N, C-alpha and C positions, 0 to 999 in steps of 0.2 A: 405346512399344512394350512389349508384355507380356514377361514372362520366358519362358524356354524350358526345357522338360523333354525330355531325350533318352531314348528307350526302346531299350535294348540297349547293352551295355558292351564289345563286342569291338573288333577293329581298325577296322572301318568307323566306329564311334562316334568314334574319334579324328579321322578325316578330316572328319566332319561337324561335330564340335565346333570344329575349327579354322576351317572355312568359316563357321560361324555367328558365331563371334566376329569374324571379319574383316568380316562384314556388319553388325556392330553389335548383335547379340543379346546379352542378358545371360542366361547359362546358370544356371538355378536348381539343376539337378542331373541325375543319371542314374538311371533305373530299370533294374535288372538282376536277376540271379538272387539268391536269398536269401543265399547264402554270400559274396556280394560287397558286401553292404550295409555302409556305413561306409568302404569302400576308396575310393581316388582313381583316376579316369580322367584322366590328365594332372593338371591342377590342379582338377578338378571332382569333387565327392563323389557317391558312389552313395547316394541318399537313400531308396531303397525298391525294391519290385518292381513289375511291371506290375499287380498287384492293387491298388496304391495310386494308379492313374490317377484314380479319382474324387476323391481328396483334393486333387488339383492342378488340377482342371478350372477353378476360378474364380481360380486364381493364375497360370496359365501356359498357353502354347500348347505343342503337342507336335510332335515329329518322330521317325519310326521310324529307329533307327540300327543295325538288324540288316541285314547284307548278305545277298545270296543269289547262288548260282551255278547250282545244279541246280533248286531249287524255291523259289518265293516264299511258300509257305504260312504261314510264321511272320510275315513282314511283313504279309501280308493279315490274319491273325488279330489282330495288334496294332493295325493300322489300324482294323479293325471294333470292337475293344475301346474305342478312344478315341472313335469316333463314337457307339457305344452309350451311353457314359458322358456324352455331351453335350459332349465336348471339341472343340477346334479344332486342326486340323493346320496348322502353319506351312509356308510355302514358303521354302526357303533358297537364296540365290544368292550364291556366294562373291564376294569383292571383286574377284578377278581374272578372273571369268567374264564373258562378254558375252551378254546376252539382248536381242534386238531388241525395241523397243517395239511391233513389229507381230507378235510371237510370243505364244503363250499357254502358260502353265505352270500345271498343276493343283496342288491343295492337297496338302501333304505331300511334294512333290517336292523333291529336293536337286540343285542344280547346283554341282558342285565346281570347284576351281580350274582356270583356263585352259580351261574348257569354253566352247563357242560355240553359240548357238542363233540361227539366222538368221530373217529376215523371213518371215512366213507359216507358220512351223512351229507345230505344236500338240503339246504334251507333256501326257500325262494325269496322273492322281493317283498319289501314292505311288511315284514313279519315281526311280531313281538315274541321274543323268547324271554319270558318274564323271570323274576328272581328264582334261582335254584331249580330251574327246569333241567331235565336230563334228556338229551336227544342222542340215542345210542347209535352204534355203528350201522351204517348203510340205511338209516332211516331217511325218508323224504318228506319234507314239509312244503306244501304248496304256497303260492303267493297269497299275501294279504291275510295270513292266519294269525291268531293269537293263542300261543301255548302258555297257559297261565301258571301261576306260582306253584313250584314244587311238583310239577307234572312229570311223569316218567313215560317217555315214548321209547319203547324197546326196539331192539335190533330189527332191521329190515321192515319196519312199519312204513306205511304210506298214508299220509294225510293230504287230502285234496285241498283245493283253493277255498279261501274265505271261511275257514273253519275256526271255531272257538272250542278249545279243550280246557275245561275248568280246573281250578286249583286242586292239587293232590290227586288228580286222576292218573290211572295207569292204563296204558295200551299194551296188551300182550304181544309177544314176539310175532312178527310177520303178518299182522292183520292190516287191513286197509280201511280207511275212513273216506267216504265220498266227499264231493264238494258241498259247501253250504250246510254243514252239520254242526250243531252245538252239542257238546257233551258237558253235562252238569258237574259241578265240583264233587270230588270224592268218588267218582265212578270208576268201575273196572270194565274196560272194553275187552271182552274175551274173544269175540268173533268179529269178522269184517262187517261193516255197516255202510249202506249206500243210500237208503231212502232219506231224503232231506227232512230235517226236523230236529227236535230236541230229544236227546237220549240222557238217561241217568240211571244210577243204581249199580248193584253188583249181583249179577252181571248187568251191564248197561242195556236197557231196552228202550224202544221208541215210545216216548210219552206224549209228544205233541207233533203231529204231522205238519210239515210246512204247507202254507196255503198257496 
């Protein structure tokens, strides 16, 4: 197994670092902002900035460890920066997570502790499945999404690209969520939603239209 370089040194980095170590990865270091070079993230050194990605392409795989709530733009920018440099994105599945052998997980995706991905589910690229998420059978999660802590995505749901589904939310069976949608924490999405913006409540309704 290649060594792993994490890109982004904030709080989400710590969660991913722990999950990666539990899965047996050897962490080479973290790339972060210039003023943090030389500092430690837990027991791992910040060894450079994202401008140093080409230096490590032949030495390690990469994973994006910048989180997102409102917008995934930074995660997408860093993902593309790795791809354009010829780097490879690792897929991280924590030791306590369960991913069915009949599920599909895209490159650069992180499945954190106690998350569950059932048979027939398809999870895209550069996705965060945060702690204790449940992705049920035949659900589809698009690229660059963040499914936050304790969220339940029920069977045959479809979540578009670049979505954020807040903590402890529930998506009812067989509903669809369009691209670029934010669902606030603790919401119950009973019906399909497609208009871009921020939804919340039980049932979840559009609270802020995207500009």
